[in-house]
N, C-alpha and C positions, 0 to 999 in steps of 0.2 A: 702175399697180398695180390689181389687182382690187378692186372696191368693198367686198366683204365683208371682205377682209384689211385694207384701209385703215380700214374702220369699227372693226374689232377693235382696231387700233393706236391710233386717235384716242380712242375711248371708254376703252380700257385706260389710256392716259396720263392722261386726266382723272380716272378713278377712283383711280389711284395717287396723284395730287396730293391728292385729297380725303382719302384715308385717311392719307397722310403728314402732312397738316395736323392731322388729328384727334389723332394721336399726339403731335405737337409741341405742340399747344395743349390737351392734355387737362386737364379740370377737376380740381382738387385740393380745392376747398372748395365749399360750397353756393352762396356768392356767385358763384364762377366758373361753376358749373353752371347757375344760374338767370339771371344777368345779366352773365356774362363778366367779373365783378369790377368792373363799373361804370366801366371806364376806356378804352372804345373811342373812337378818334378820330372826330369827326363825319363826315368824308368817308368813312372806312372803314365807319362805321355806316350812312351813306346808301347805300353800294353794297350792303351786306349786306341792308338793308331792301328795296331794290329787288329783289334776288334772292328774298327771302322773299315779297315781294309778288307778283312775276310768276311765277305758278304755271304748271303745265301748261295751265291754263285760258287764261292770257294768251299763252303761247308757242304752244301747239298748237291750242287751240280757238277763240280769239277771232277770228283772221283767217278761220278756217273758217266761223264763224258769220256774219261780215260777208260772206264770199264768197257765201253762199247767201241771206242775208237782205237783202243790198244796203244801201241807206241806212238801212233799219229796224234793221240790226244796230248802228247807232251808239249804241243804248241802253247797250251794254256798255262802249264807250269812255267815254261821258259819265258813266255810273254809277260805274265803277271809278276813273276819274281824279278826278271830283268828290268821291268818298268819301274819297280819300286827302287831298285838300285839307281837308276837314272834320276828319279825324283830326289832321292836322298843326296846324290852327289852334285847334280846340276841345277836344281831349282830351290829346294827347301831352305838351305842356309842363306842364300841371297835374298829370298823373299822375306825371311824372318828378319834379316838385317834391315830391310827397308821399313819393316815395322808397322804396316797398316793391317786393317781387319780382313780384307777380302781380296781375291784375285782380280776382279774387275776394277777395284780401287787402284791397285798397282798399275794395271794396264792404262787406266784413265790418266794417272799422274805421269807415268813414263812416256806416254804418247801425247801428253798435254792436250787432251781432247775429251770432251764429254760424250761426243759421238762414239769414240773408241770404247769408252766405258759402257755405253748402252749396248753396243754390238757385242762386247764381252759378256754382258749380262744375258743377252739372248742366247749366245753360244753355250753359256754355263747352264741355263735353264733347259735348253734342248737336250744336252747330254745328261744332265742330272735327272730330269723327268723320265727319260728313256731308261735310265738305270734303275730308278725307283720301281718301275713296272715289274722288273725281274724280282725285286725284293718282295713286292706284294704277292707275287705268285708263290714265292717260297713260304711266306707266312700262311697263305691260304692252304697250301699243300700240307704243311706240318700240322696245322690246327685240324684240318678236316680228317686226317688219319688218327692222330693221337688223342684228340678230345672227342672224336666221333661226333663232330658237328658238321654242318654243311660248309663247303668252301666259302660261301658268302658270309656266314656267321663268323667263321674263323678269321676272315679278313677284317670284319667289323671289330672284333675283339682286339686284333693286332693294331688297328688304327687307333683304337681307344687308348691302349697302353702307350703307344708312341706319342699320342697327343698329350697325355698327362706329363710324361717325364721330359719331353722335348720342349713343349710350350712353357712349362713352369721353369724348368731348369736351364734352358738355353745351353750354350756350350759348356758351362760349368757343370750343370746337371748331367749332360750327355757324357762328358769326360769321365766322371766317376762311375756312371752307370756302365759305360763301355769297359771299364776296368773289371767290373763284376761280370759283365757279359763275356769278356775274354776268358776269365777263369772257368766259367760254365762251359763255353764252347770247346775249349781245348781239352778239358777233362772228358767231355762228351764225345770228342773225336778220337782221342787216343786210347781210352779205356777199352771200348769195344775192339779196337784194332789190336790191342795187346792180347785180349782174350782169343780172338779169331786166329791170330798168328800162332799163338800157343797151341790151339786146337789142331791147326792144319800142319804146322811144321815143328812144333815143340820149342820154337824160339820165341821168347816173349817180346823181342824188339821187332816191330813190324817191318822196319826198313831192312833189317837183316833177313827176316822171314821171307821177304819177297824173292831173295836169291837163294833160298835154302831148299833142301829136299823135303818132300812131304813126309810127315812122321810115319815111321815104320816101312818106308819104301826106299828104293834107290833112284827115284824119279824126282827131278826138280819141279817145283811148283809151276814155273813158267812153261816148262816143257809139257807138263800135264795140261795146262790151260790151252796151249797151242793145239794139242791133240784133240781136246774136247771141242773147241770152236771150229776147227777145220773139218772134223768128222760130221759136224752139223751144217757144213757149207759156208760158214762165216770166214771172213778174212783172218789170216794168221795174226794172233795178238801182238807178237813181238816184231812185226815188220811195218814199215811206214805204209799207211793206207792211201786212199785215192787222192788225198790233197795234192800230191806231187811236190817236188822239191821247191820250185819257185813260189807256188801258192803257200807252202808251209813257211817259207822265209818272210813273205809279205804279211801273212797272218800274224806271225810272231812279232814282227816289227810294229804292226798296227796295235797289237795288244800292249807292247812295251811303251810306245810313246803315248798311247791313250791312257795308260795307267799313270804315267808321269804327269799327264794333264788333267787328272781328275780333281776338281776343285775341293771336294769334301775331304780328301786326304791332305791336300796342300794346306788347307786352313788349320789342320791339326798342329802344324809347325809354328803357327803364330801364338800358340798357347804357352810356350816356354819363356823363361826369363830372358835368355840371351842367345846369341848366334851359336856359341859353342854347344849350348844345350840342345839346339835343333839338330846338330850333327850327332850328338850322343843319343838322343831319343830315336833318331833314324836308325842307328846301329842296334839299339835294344829292340825296336819294332821288327827289324829284320830277323833277329834271333827268335822272337816270339812267333813270327810268321813261318819261319823255317820248320818249327816243330810240326805244324799242320801240313805244310807243303811237301815235306819229305815223307810224311805218313800217307799222303793221298794215293800215290801209285800202288802201295801195298794194299790199301783198303779197296781200291778199284779192282785189282787182279783177284783178290780173295773173294770179293763180292760176286764177280762174274763167274768164277769157278763154282762157288756155292750155289748160285742161281741155276746154272745149267745142270749141275749134278743133282739138284733137288727136283727140278721140273722135268728135264728131258735127258736122262742119263744115256750115255752112248752104248750101253749094253743091249739096247733094243727094247728094254722093258720100260716104255714110257709111263709116266705117272698116270694113274687112273684119276680122272677128274673128280669123281665123288669122294676120293680119298685124299684130296689136296689138303695140305696143312693149313693151320689157322692163319698164318701170316698171309697166305695166298688169298683166303677169304676176306681178310681185313682190308687188303689193298684193292681187291675187286670192288669193294663198297665205294671207294673213292673215285672209281672210273679210270684210275691210272694204270690198271692192269686188266686186260680183257682177253678172254678165251672164247674161241668159236670152234665148235666141233664140226670140222669140214667133212670128215669121212664117217662120222656117226659111230666110231668105235669106243667112245667114252674115255679115250686116253689123250694126253696132251702131247702133241707133236710140235716141238719148238725148233724150227730150222730156218736157214737163210732163204730157202726157196719159197717165194710168196704163194705159189700154188698149193703148197702143202703145209705152210706154217700156220698153226692154229693159235699161237700167241699173237693176236692181231694188235695188241698194244702192250708194250713194256716201257713205261715212261722212264727216261734216264734219271729223272730227279728222285725216283724212289730208292735208288741203289744204296745210298748211305743210310737212309732212314730205315729201310727194310732189312739191311744186312744183319743187324743183331738178332732180329726175329728169325731170319732164315737159318742163322747159325745156332739157334736155340739158346741164346744167352739169357741170363737171369732178367726178370722183369725190371729190376731197378736200373739195369744198364740201358734197356730199351727206353725207359722213362727219361733217363739222363740224355739220351740222344735226341729225344723230342725237345727237351729244354735247350739243348745246344743248337739245334737247327733254328729254333725261334730266336735265340740270342744272336746268332749270326745275322739273320734277316733284319731283326729290329735294330741292331747296332748300326748297320750300314744305312738303313732307311732313315734313322734319326740324323746321321751325319749329312746325308744328301739333302734332307728336308731343311736342315739348318743352313746349308750352302745356298739353297734356293731362296729361303726366307731372308737371309742377310743380304743377298744380292738385290732383292726387291726393296727392302726397307732402307738399307744403308747406301746402296749404290744408286738406285733409281730415285727413291723418295728424298733422302737426306742429301745425296750427292748431286742430284740433277734438278729435281722438280721443286723441292721444299727445303732448301738449305738452312732456313731460319728456324726449323723445329727444334725444340729442346730435347734433352736426353730422355725425359719421361715419355714424351710423345713418340720418340723414335723406338723406345723399348716396346710401347704398346703396338706400334706399327709392325715391329718385328714379330710379335706374338700373333697378331692378326694374319700376317703373311704366312707364318708357320702353319696356322690352322687352315688357311686357304690351300697351301701346298699339300697338306695331309688329305684334304678333301679331293684335290685333283688326282693325287696318287691313288686314292681309294677308287675314284671313278675308273681309272685305267685298270685297276686291279679287277673290278667287276666287269669291265668291258674291254678286255685286252685287245689291242689291235691285231690284225692278221699276221703280223710279223713277231708276235710276242715271244715265241720260242727263241728268237735270236736277239732279244733286246739287250742282253748284257754285252755281248760282243759288239753289237751296234753302238751302244753307249760309249765303249772304248774307242770305236772308230770315229765317232763324232768329236770326242775330246781330242783325239790324235790330230784330226784335220783342222781343228779351230783353235784350241786353247794352248796346247803344247808349243806349236811353232812361235806364236806371238810372245810367249813368256821367254823362250830361248833367245829370240832376237832382241827382246827388251832388255835382257840381262847382258848378253854377250856382243851386241853390236850397237855402236853409237850412231851409226849412219841410218838405221831404219827409222823412218819418221811416221807421223800419224797417218798420212795418206796411204803409205805402204802397209802399215799394220791393219788398218780398216779394210783395205782392198784384199789383203791376204786372208783375213778371217772370213770375210764374206765369200771369197772364191773357194776356200778350202771346205767350209761347211756346205756351201751350195752344191758343189760337185759331188760330195759324198752323199748328201741327201738325194740328189738327182739319180745317182747310180743305184742307190738302195731301192728307191721307189720305182725306178724304171724296171727293176727286177723283182718287185715285191711279190709277184706271182710265184717266183722260185725261192723267195726268202725262206719260207717254211722248209722247203727241201734243203736249202743251203745249211740251215741250222740244225735240222733234225735227222736228215738222211745222209749220214756221213758216207755211206757205202753207195750212194746214188751215182749216176753218170755225171760227168763234167758238162756244164751247160756251154754250148758252142758260142753263145753271144756274150759271154763274160769277157771283159777287157783283159787280154793276155792271160786268160784262165784264172783271173782273180775273182774270188767269190765276194758277194756284197759285204759280208761280215768282216772281210779283210781289207776293204777298200780305204780304210782310214789312213793307211800309210801313203797311198797315192794322193789322197786329199791333203796330207801334210806337205808332200813335195810341191803340190800346186800352191799351197799357202806360202811356203818359203819363197818359191819362185816369183809369184805375183808381188809379194811384199818387197822383194829385192828390186825387181824391175821398176815398180812404181816409185820406190824411194830414190832410185838413181835418176829418175826423170823429174823429180820434184825437189824443193829446197831442203838443205840439211836441217836437222832438229836444232832448236836454239842452243846456245852455248851452255846455259845452266843445266839443260837436260843432259847434254853430253858429259858434263862434270858429275851429274847425279849417277849416271851409268858407271862411271869410273869408281865413284865412292861405294857403290853397292858391291863391286867386285873386290875392292882392296880390303884385306883383312884389317880388323880393328887394331889400331896402334901402329900400323905399318908406316904411316906417314911420319909419326913422331920418331920412330926408330930410324927412319931414313935421314931425318934432319940431324940426328946425332952423328 
């Protein structure tokens, strides 16, 4: 069957499943809208969390980043995975034990202040909207290639699908939809990887194929890749690239604590019945995430090798442009792959030397999606990858939009400005907020800001500098008061935004030209995308100093902090 027809069928079936689930599991109460009624099974919640977690950044971008950055791209693997462990161990169980709907609600109660709650909402919206922009780009890229529609139309279709299942279903609909989306995205990611690993190395397990010899040779895959890229003038794949050790450390730390502070993942742990279930679902989510995250380095290396050996082999016989394969023509139509014949010989020269490189654009985001086509896999595998990429982008977009909507309707409207509204009015406000959030996300998708390429890393930086520190201090320190928390959030978010926009002229370079020169005016050589860790240190420091200079929190708040941390039943056991 023709690829486009098959893609329409596969994507159409998955979308029908998502919308069908949304109608079946539509939310009838605010509890169902915000936390799916609080009765989701830990394994199901683990799967939904994994889908919520693994965004277009994980599915589409991460392997592409590693493919071009090589070993240096491991900062994304370490940062995102390590951050999830932090979240699971240090935040999720305690927040679930507290038992409220949203992160700003916890901050407002813990720091006994509506102002703190409002500031937390602002921090949450800034980080979440920034993250949504990246998802919208992923939706547009996947649609524009596989449904052969314009980027704009693809984005509109994606917005419509999210609108239907997120607005109708709320957290309940999103949870069950995300379970389906996880199944789609994990099969879409691993099946092509198995095929390609088998083709290249004879080993069907991609994780082992990465360290294996190429089939029929005595050369290891990574040795061959190093040879290919260095002969074309690129940096060696298996050595740490220009980030430098300190910048790598700060970047990884920023991604870790930013990950742990992402509100759309945190609220997933409010959907289970009890605290122990939050821990169990965190463990299951880590298993489900591991499947994709351990496959990504293999996908990255194999995609980079296939790309170079197809376009610009090192035997000197560069590919004739008029004889370029179909996958090349298909991606050219999207504008994400561009060739310019600089020397007029009609052949494609793909090198690291800007003066002679004729591949003037090879977008990193196409690597995972184009990989099955480059490897000439069956059409049904390519169609499955299209559905997987869309599932990853849609699942995270829905989770983020719910976090934004609930912070507006539950935290601002019900919690601050109109506490007297009833549940039906709050549910209506939630749905209107969700629709508004989708419209805002769509606007940024159509008109991406000039730093759009770095939005995902920037979103983690903003969460790292604003939300993570205040949650940690709220759970583990009785002494931090409302003045300290508010001052810390404002200081952390402000300094991070200031640093990013001060350098926004180099933001695009920072996020897309990994092999570029280090900018001399970066603070201690730390690039803008990695600055969230510094913002977090500022947040912690300011909060501590201000709290020491102002009165202690009330006694009942200090008792509440103790209660959150003490395991259930511990006090009764102690009394015996």
